[in-house]
C-alpha positions in Angstrom: 0.0 0.0 0.0 1.1 3.6 -0.7 0.7 6.6 1.5 -1.3 9.4 0.0 -1.0 13.2 0.7 -4.8 13.3 1.2 -7.3 10.8 2.6 -5.0 8.1 4.0 -3.9 5.1 1.8 -4.8 3.9 -1.6 -5.5 0.2 -1.7 -4.4 -2.3 -4.4 -8.0 -3.0 -5.4 -8.6 0.7 -5.8 -5.6 1.0 -8.1 -6.9 -1.9 -10.2 -10.4 -0.5 -10.5 -9.0 2.9 -11.5 -6.9 1.3 -14.2 -10.0 -0.6 -15.4 -12.2 2.6 -15.4 -9.5 4.5 -17.4 -9.4 1.7 -20.0 -13.2 1.6 -20.3 -13.5 5.3 -20.7 -10.5 6.1 -23.0 -9.1 2.7 -24.1 -5.8 3.7 -22.5 -3.8 1.0 -20.7 -2.0 2.6 -17.7 1.3 0.6 -17.7 3.0 2.7 -15.0 4.0 1.1 -11.7 1.6 1.2 -8.8 3.9 3.6 -6.9 3.8 6.1 -9.7 0.1 5.8 -10.1 -0.5 6.3 -6.4 1.7 9.4 -6.3 -0.3 10.8 -9.3 -3.5 10.1 -7.5 -2.2 11.9 -4.4 -1.4 15.0 -6.4 -4.8 14.9 -8.2 -6.7 14.5 -4.9 -4.9 17.5 -3.4 -5.4 19.7 -6.5 -9.1 18.9 -6.8 -9.8 18.9 -3.0 -11.1 15.3 -3.0 -11.1 13.5 0.3 -10.1 10.0 -0.7 -9.4 7.6 -3.6 -13.0 6.4 -3.2 -14.2 9.8 -4.0 -12.1 9.8 -7.2 -13.5 6.4 -8.2 -17.0 7.7 -7.7 -16.2 10.6 -10.0 -14.8 8.2 -12.6 -17.9 6.0 -12.4 -20.1 9.1 -13.1 -17.8 10.5 -15.8 -20.6 10.3 -18.4 -21.9 13.4 -16.7 -18.5 15.1 -17.3 -16.5 13.4 -20.1 -13.5 15.6 -19.3 -12.9 14.0 -15.9 -10.7 11.1 -17.0 -8.7 13.1 -19.6 -8.0 15.7 -16.9 -6.7 13.0 -14.6 -4.4 11.6 -17.3 -2.6 15.0 -17.6 1.0 14.4 -16.7 0.5 10.7 -16.5 0.7 9.7 -20.2 4.0 9.8 -21.9 3.5 11.3 -25.3 6.3 12.1 -27.8 5.8 14.9 -30.2 7.9 16.7 -32.7 8.0 18.3 -36.2 8.4 15.8 -39.0 8.9 13.0 -36.5 7.9 10.4 -39.1 9.8 11.3 -42.2 8.7 8.2 -44.1 5.1 9.1 -43.7 5.6 12.7 -44.8 7.7 11.7 -47.8 4.9 9.3 -48.9 2.3 11.9 -48.4 4.0 14.5 -50.6 5.5 12.3 -53.3 2.9 9.5 -53.6 -0.4 10.1 -52.0 -1.1 13.8 -52.7 -0.5 13.4 -56.5 -2.9 10.5 -56.6 -5.6 12.4 -54.6 -5.1 15.5 -56.8 -5.3 13.5 -60.0 -8.5 11.8 -58.8 -10.2 15.0 -57.8 -8.9 17.2 -60.6 -12.1 17.1 -62.6 -14.3 18.1 -59.6 -13.8 21.8 -59.9 -13.5 23.5 -56.5 -12.5 20.6 -54.2 -11.5 20.0 -50.6 -8.5 18.1 -49.2 -9.3 17.0 -45.7 -6.7 15.3 -43.4 -7.1 14.2 -39.8 -4.2 14.0 -37.3 -5.8 11.7 -34.7 -3.8 11.9 -31.5 -2.0 15.1 -32.6 -0.4 15.8 -29.2 0.8 19.4 -28.9 0.2 20.0 -32.6 3.6 19.5 -34.3 2.3 16.7 -36.5 -0.7 18.7 -37.8 1.5 21.7 -38.6 4.1 19.4 -40.2 1.3 18.0 -42.5 0.3 21.6 -43.3 3.8 22.6 -44.2 4.3 19.5 -46.3 1.1 20.0 -48.3 1.9 23.7 -48.9 5.3 22.8 -50.3 3.8 20.2 -52.7 1.4 22.6 -54.4 2.1 24.4 -57.6 3.9 27.7 -56.9 6.2 26.0 -54.3 9.2 26.0 -56.6 11.8 25.0 -54.1 13.2 28.5 -53.5 15.4 28.6 -50.5 15.1 32.3 -49.8 12.7 31.7 -46.9 9.6 33.1 -48.5 6.3 31.6 -47.6 5.5 28.4 -49.4 2.7 27.3 -51.7 0.9 29.7 -53.9 -2.7 28.5 -53.7 -2.3 26.9 -50.2 -5.8 27.9 -49.0 -7.6 27.0 -45.9 -11.3 27.0 -45.1 -11.1 30.6 -43.8 -8.3 33.1 -44.2 -5.7 30.9 -45.7 -3.0 33.1 -47.3 -1.7 32.8 -50.8 2.0 33.6 -50.7 4.5 32.9 -53.4 7.7 31.0 -53.2 8.6 27.9 -51.3 11.3 26.4 -49.0 13.4 23.4 -49.5 12.9 21.0 -46.6 14.6 17.9 -45.4 13.6 15.5 -42.6 10.7 13.9 -44.5 9.9 16.6 -47.0 10.9 16.2 -50.6 14.2 18.1 -51.2 12.9 18.8 -54.7 9.2 19.4 -55.0 7.5 16.7 -57.0 5.0 18.3 -59.5 1.4 17.4 -58.9 -1.7 17.6 -61.1 -1.6 20.9 -63.0 -5.3 21.3 -62.5 -4.8 22.1 -58.8 -5.5 25.8 -58.2 -6.4 28.4 -55.6 -9.9 26.9 -55.7 -8.7 24.0 -53.6 -9.6 24.1 -50.0 -7.3 22.5 -47.4 -8.5 21.5 -44.0 -6.5 19.6 -41.4 -8.1 18.5 -38.2 -6.0 17.8 -35.1 -7.5 16.0 -32.1 -6.1 14.7 -28.9 -7.4 13.3 -25.7 -5.6 15.7 -23.4 -7.0 19.3 -23.1 -3.5 20.7 -22.2 -2.0 19.3 -25.4 -4.7 21.0 -27.5 -4.2 24.3 -25.7 -0.5 24.2 -26.8 -1.5 23.2 -30.3 -4.0 26.0 -30.6 -1.5 28.5 -29.4 1.1 27.4 -31.9 4.0 28.7 -29.9 7.1 26.5 -29.6 10.5 26.9 -28.1 13.3 27.2 -30.6 14.6 23.8 -29.5 11.4 22.1 -30.8 12.4 23.1 -34.3 15.9 21.8 -34.1 16.8 20.0 -37.3 14.5 21.9 -39.6 16.2 24.0 -42.3 16.4 27.7 -41.6 14.4 28.5 -44.7 11.5 26.3 -43.5 11.5 28.1 -40.1 11.4 31.5 -41.8 8.6 30.4 -44.1 6.3 29.0 -41.4 7.2 30.7 -38.1 7.6 34.2 -36.6 10.2 34.6 -33.9 8.9 35.8 -30.6 11.2 36.9 -27.8 14.9 37.1 -27.6 17.7 34.7 -26.6 18.3 36.5 -23.3 14.6 36.5 -22.4 14.1 40.3 -22.8 11.4 40.0 -25.5 7.7 40.0 -24.9 5.2 37.5 -26.0 2.8 39.3 -28.2 1.7 37.1 -31.1 -1.7 36.0 -32.2 -3.3 34.2 -35.1 -6.8 33.3 -36.1 -7.4 29.7 -37.0 -10.4 30.3 -39.2 -10.7 26.8 -40.5 -14.2 25.5 -39.6 -14.5 23.4 -36.5 -16.2 23.2 -33.1 -15.2 22.1 -29.6 -17.1 18.8 -29.9 -14.8 17.7 -32.7 -17.1 18.7 -35.6 -15.0 19.6 -38.5 -17.7 21.1 -40.7 -20.0 24.1 -40.3 -18.7 25.0 -36.9 -17.5 28.3 -35.5 -14.0 29.5 -36.2 -11.3 28.1 -34.0 -9.0 30.8 -32.8 -5.5 30.0 -31.5 -3.9 33.0 -29.9 -1.0 33.9 -27.7 -1.0 37.3 -26.1 0.8 38.5 -23.1 3.6 40.6 -21.8 5.5 38.1 -19.7 9.2 37.7 -20.7 10.1 34.6 -22.6 13.2 32.7 -21.5 14.9 32.0 -24.7 13.5 32.4 -28.2 10.1 31.0 -29.1 8.6 30.7 -32.6 4.9 31.2 -33.5 3.2 29.5 -36.3 2.3 32.0 -39.0 -1.4 32.8 -39.6 -1.1 31.5 -43.2 -0.3 28.0 -41.8 -2.5 28.2 -38.7 -5.6 28.9 -40.9 -5.3 25.4 -42.4 -5.7 23.6 -39.1 -8.5 23.1 -36.5 -7.8 21.6 -33.1 -10.3 19.9 -30.8 -10.2 17.5 -27.9 -11.5 14.1 -28.7 -11.7 10.7 -27.1 -11.0 8.3 -29.9 -12.9 5.5 -28.2 -16.0 7.7 -28.2 -15.6 10.0 -31.1 -18.0 12.5 -32.5 -18.6 12.0 -36.2 -16.6 14.7 -38.0 -17.1 13.7 -41.6 -14.9 11.9 -44.1 -11.2 12.4 -44.7 -8.8 11.8 -47.6 -6.0 10.9 -45.2 -5.8 10.0 -41.5 -2.6 10.1 -39.5 -2.8 7.9 -36.3 0.8 7.7 -35.3 1.9 6.1 -32.0 -1.7 5.9 -30.7 -2.4 2.1 -30.9 0.3 1.0 -28.5 -1.5 2.9 -25.7 -4.7 1.0 -26.2 -5.9 -2.5 -25.3 -6.1 -5.0 -28.2 -9.9 -4.8 -28.4 -9.8 -1.0 -28.5 -7.1 -1.1 -31.2 -9.4 -3.2 -33.5 -12.4 -1.0 -32.7 -10.4 2.2 -33.5 -9.1 0.8 -36.8 -12.7 0.1 -37.8 -13.7 3.6 -36.9 -10.9 5.1 -38.9 -11.9 3.0 -41.9 -15.4 4.5 -41.6 -14.0 8.0 -41.4 -11.9 7.6 -44.6 -13.3 8.5 -48.0 -13.3 5.6 -50.5 -9.7 5.7 -51.9 -8.5 7.4 -48.7 -5.2 6.6 -46.9 -4.4 5.6 -43.3 -0.9 6.4 -42.0 0.5 4.5 -39.0 4.0 4.4 -37.5 6.1 1.6 -38.9 6.0 -0.3 -35.6 2.2 -0.5 -35.7 0.2 -3.1 -37.5 -3.4 -3.4 -38.5 -5.2 -5.4 -35.8 -8.2 -6.1 -37.9 -6.8 -7.9 -41.0 -10.3 -8.6 -42.4 -11.0 -4.9 -42.9 -11.0 -3.7 -46.4 -7.6 -2.0 -46.4 -4.8 -2.6 -49.0 -1.3 -2.1 -47.7 1.1 -0.4 -50.0 4.8 0.6 -49.7 6.5 3.6 -51.0 10.2 4.3 -50.5 10.3 1.9 -47.6 7.3 3.2 -45.8 4.1 1.0 -45.6 0.7 2.7 -45.6 -2.9 1.5 -46.0 -5.5 2.4 -48.5 -9.3 2.1 -48.4 -10.3 0.9 -51.9 -12.6 3.1 -54.0 -15.1 0.4 -54.0 -15.4 -0.1 -50.2 -16.6 -3.5 -48.9 -20.4 -3.6 -48.5 -19.9 -6.0 -45.6 -18.9 -3.1 -43.5 -21.6 -0.7 -44.8 -18.9 1.8 -45.9 
C-alpha cells in the first residue's frame, strides 16, 4: 500500500479499479508502476480537493456526466512524444505518392477540398508538419530557399493566405518538390483537423507557440517560411503574437459548419529564450479539438488519416475498434498512416497495404466493402 497526501492510503483493489475505469472510458492502458500511479492520485486529490481515492473512483464512475474527468486525470501521466516531421517516411509518402494521386482523382471536380485528420496530434507538431508538407507540394512551391512563404494556392477554409515561393525541406519533406496535377489551383480548400485526448495538449497546439529547441533539425528556410520569432535569446522579449485559426471546427470535434477556431497567444510576460509562433497562413489550415478516440463525435470523411503512435497505448480490443472507426472516417480511396512499428489489428478490414520508398501505408479501396456498410 502507498501513502497518500490526502485521505490516508490507496488500496491495491482501488488502483486496479482505477486502471479498469480509465481503460473503459478512454481505451488507454496505464502501464505505469503502482507507486507512480499512487503518487499521481495523491497530487490529483490535493489539487481537486477530493477526500479519498474512493471519491475519485465515484467521480470516474459518473464520468458520463462530465466526459473531461478522465482526460484531466491523465494529464502528466501519459508519456506522449511529439515533434515536427517525427515520421519522415510518412511525410515523404504523403507528398510524393499520396497527394499526387488524390489531386489527380479530384482534378475534374472543380473547387474541391482536401481533408486530413491527425488523430492523436499531441501538442500540434504533427498537424503543422502536415500543413507545411502540403503547402510545399502545391504548384507555386518551386523550391526556392530564400525563406519566402511556401505554396501559392495553399488555401484553408477561412483566411488561408496565398503567398508565393517555397522552402526546400529535409527530414521527410521532398528536397525537390514533385509536381502534382496541374489542375490544382487556388480553388482547392485544405482543412487539417488535429485531435487529442488531453486538453492541455490541445491548448498548446491552438497557441502554436514553440521553443526554438522544438524546431531543431528543420532547415532555416523552413522556419522562416512558417514561423515568426517571438522573444529574444536573453529573455528580454515579450510574447505578443496572435493568429486566427479560421478553419471551420467546433469544440465537440465537428470539422464542418462549426464556429471559427482561434488559436492566440497574447501577453507581456518575458520569454526565457527564443520562441517561434506558427504564421497565420499556416495556422488557418488547421482546426484543433479535444476528442476521445474511443467515443468520437462523427466529424465527416477524410482523404488521409494520420494515427501515429496511438495504438500502443490502447488495449487490443480498443485497437481493433479504433481501426474500424478510422476505416469508416476515410473517404473511399483514402489513406491511413500508422507508424512503422504498428500493425493493423483487424486484418479482415478492407484495407490494402502499399509501400513507397520503404514506408508502408494503408488504402481504403474506392469500392469499399459492402460487408462493413462503408
